[in-house]
C-alpha positions in Angstrom: 0.0 0.0 0.0 1.3 3.4 -0.9 4.0 2.1 -3.2 3.8 1.6 -7.0 4.5 -1.6 -8.9 7.3 -0.1 -10.9 5.5 -0.8 -14.2 4.7 2.8 -15.2 8.1 3.6 -16.8 8.2 0.3 -18.7 4.7 0.9 -20.0 5.6 4.4 -21.0 8.8 3.2 -22.7 6.7 0.6 -24.7 4.2 3.2 -25.9 6.9 5.7 -26.9 8.9 3.1 -28.6 5.9 1.8 -30.6 5.5 5.3 -32.0 9.1 5.6 -33.0 10.2 7.8 -30.2 12.7 7.8 -27.3 12.5 8.4 -23.6 15.5 9.6 -21.4 15.8 10.3 -17.7 18.3 12.4 -15.9 18.8 13.0 -12.2 18.1 16.4 -10.8 20.0 17.3 -7.7 19.3 17.5 -4.8 16.2 15.4 -5.6 13.8 14.4 -8.4 14.2 13.4 -12.0 13.6 14.9 -15.5 12.1 12.7 -18.2 12.5 13.7 -21.8 10.2 12.1 -24.4 10.8 12.7 -28.1 8.2 11.6 -30.6 8.5 11.9 -34.4 6.6 14.8 -35.9 5.2 12.8 -38.9 3.1 9.7 -38.4 4.3 7.1 -40.8 1.6 4.5 -39.7 -1.0 6.5 -41.5 0.6 6.0 -44.9 2.4 2.7 -44.7 3.3 0.1 -42.1 6.2 -2.2 -41.9 4.9 -5.8 -41.7 8.1 -7.8 -41.5 11.7 -7.4 -42.5 11.2 -4.2 -44.4 8.1 -5.6 -46.3 5.4 -2.9 -46.4 1.8 -2.7 -47.3 -0.2 0.4 -48.1 -2.7 1.3 -45.4 -6.3 2.1 -46.5 -8.6 3.1 -43.7 -11.2 0.6 -42.7 -14.5 1.1 -40.7 -14.0 -0.7 -37.5 -16.4 -1.5 -34.6 -14.5 -1.7 -31.3 -16.3 -3.5 -28.4 -15.0 -3.7 -24.9 -16.6 -3.3 -21.5 -13.5 -1.5 -20.1 -13.6 2.2 -21.0 -9.9 2.6 -20.6 -9.3 -0.2 -23.1 -11.7 1.3 -25.5 -9.9 4.6 -25.4 -6.4 3.1 -25.8 -7.3 0.7 -28.6 -9.4 3.4 -30.4 -6.4 5.7 -30.4 -4.2 2.9 -31.9 -6.7 2.2 -34.6 -7.3 5.8 -35.4 -3.5 6.3 -35.6 -3.5 3.5 -38.1 -5.9 5.6 -40.3 -9.0 3.6 -39.4 -12.5 5.0 -38.7 -13.6 3.7 -35.4 -17.0 3.4 -33.5 -16.8 2.2 -30.0 -19.3 0.3 -27.9 -19.0 -0.7 -24.2 -21.7 -3.4 -24.3 -23.2 -6.0 -26.6 -26.5 -4.2 -26.9 -24.6 -1.0 -27.9 -22.6 -3.0 -30.4 -25.8 -4.6 -31.9 -27.3 -1.1 -32.3 -24.2 0.2 -34.1 -24.1 -2.9 -36.3 -27.7 -2.3 -37.3 -27.1 1.4 -38.0 -23.7 1.4 -39.7 -21.6 -0.7 -42.1 -18.2 -2.0 -40.8 -15.3 -3.7 -42.5 -14.0 -5.4 -39.3 -14.7 -5.8 -35.6 -12.1 -5.7 -32.7 -13.7 -7.0 -29.6 -13.0 -8.3 -26.1 -13.8 -12.0 -26.1 -15.8 -11.7 -22.9 -18.4 -9.2 -24.2 -21.9 -10.7 -23.5 -25.5 -9.5 -23.4 -26.7 -8.4 -19.9 -28.4 -11.7 -19.5 -25.0 -13.4 -19.9 -26.3 -15.9 -22.5 -25.7 -14.3 -26.0 -22.2 -13.4 -27.0 -21.0 -11.3 -30.0 -19.9 -14.3 -32.1 -23.3 -15.9 -31.8 -25.1 -12.7 -32.7 -22.9 -12.2 -35.7 -23.3 -15.8 -36.9 -27.1 -15.3 -36.8 -27.2 -11.7 -38.2 -24.0 -10.9 -40.2 -21.9 -14.0 -40.8 -19.7 -12.3 -43.4 -18.6 -9.6 -40.9 -18.2 -12.4 -38.3 -15.3 -13.7 -40.3 -13.5 -10.4 -40.0 -13.2 -10.3 -36.2 -10.1 -9.7 -34.1 -10.6 -11.0 -30.5 -8.8 -9.4 -27.6 -8.4 -11.7 -24.7 -6.9 -11.7 -21.3 -7.6 -15.5 -20.9 -6.1 -18.5 -22.6 -7.4 -18.9 -26.1 -6.1 -20.7 -29.3 -2.9 -19.2 -30.8 -3.5 -16.6 -33.5 -2.3 -18.9 -36.3 -4.7 -21.7 -35.1 -7.7 -19.4 -34.6 -7.3 -17.8 -38.1 -6.8 -21.1 -39.8 -9.8 -22.7 -38.2 -12.5 -20.0 -38.6 -11.1 -16.8 -40.1 -10.7 -15.1 -36.7 -7.7 -13.6 -35.1 -6.9 -13.7 -31.3 -4.7 -11.1 -29.6 -3.6 -11.9 -26.0 -3.7 -8.9 -23.7 -1.5 -7.0 -23.3 -0.4 -6.6 -27.0 1.6 -4.2 -29.0 0.0 -1.6 -31.2 1.7 -3.1 -34.3 0.3 -6.5 -33.5 -3.3 -5.0 -33.4 -2.8 -3.1 -36.6 -1.3 -6.2 -38.3 -4.2 -8.4 -37.1 -6.8 -5.9 -38.6 -4.9 -6.1 -41.9 -5.0 -9.9 -41.7 -8.7 -10.2 -41.1 -9.3 -7.7 -43.9 -7.4 -10.0 -46.2 -4.7 -7.4 -47.0 -1.8 -9.6 -45.8 -1.2 -13.3 -45.5 -0.9 -15.1 -42.1 2.8 -15.8 -42.8 3.4 -12.1 -42.9 2.3 -11.6 -39.3 4.8 -12.2 -36.6 3.5 -14.3 -33.7 
């Protein structure tokens, strides 16, 4: 109690590094520290993204439905997807996601695997199978629990599973995969 876990700096370092930046710390006497964060001025992810070993693919924005019950996850993942030049609509519940699916067209869905209706019975995959099976094959699951590996899940049913926590590049690459813009061998596991 009253002490941090020490993860804050490593999380910041990961975020800054993912965006092509750097973070430095210097000691200020007699006490304290100064953190300097440098980020590139131009976003290269909006025009093209490196997939593997210098191989690139042009990025065309997709319409993505993002579904997660955790508002902080919604905000973070939405920022990553928008940074990847995608149009995003977010839903914090299955009923809200169903409403958006009825009102708008989407190219793909990124959703937490635990999103269920308030009665706990129906889940997003079941609803998509019954109402929009084509879109149900362009789904990226985010999961904090053990699920099949991304390669297995994609090979079996056209879905992609990202284990939380994941890198921004892994999310953007998974979206490209379910949209059919890259082949599974192009994605690093």
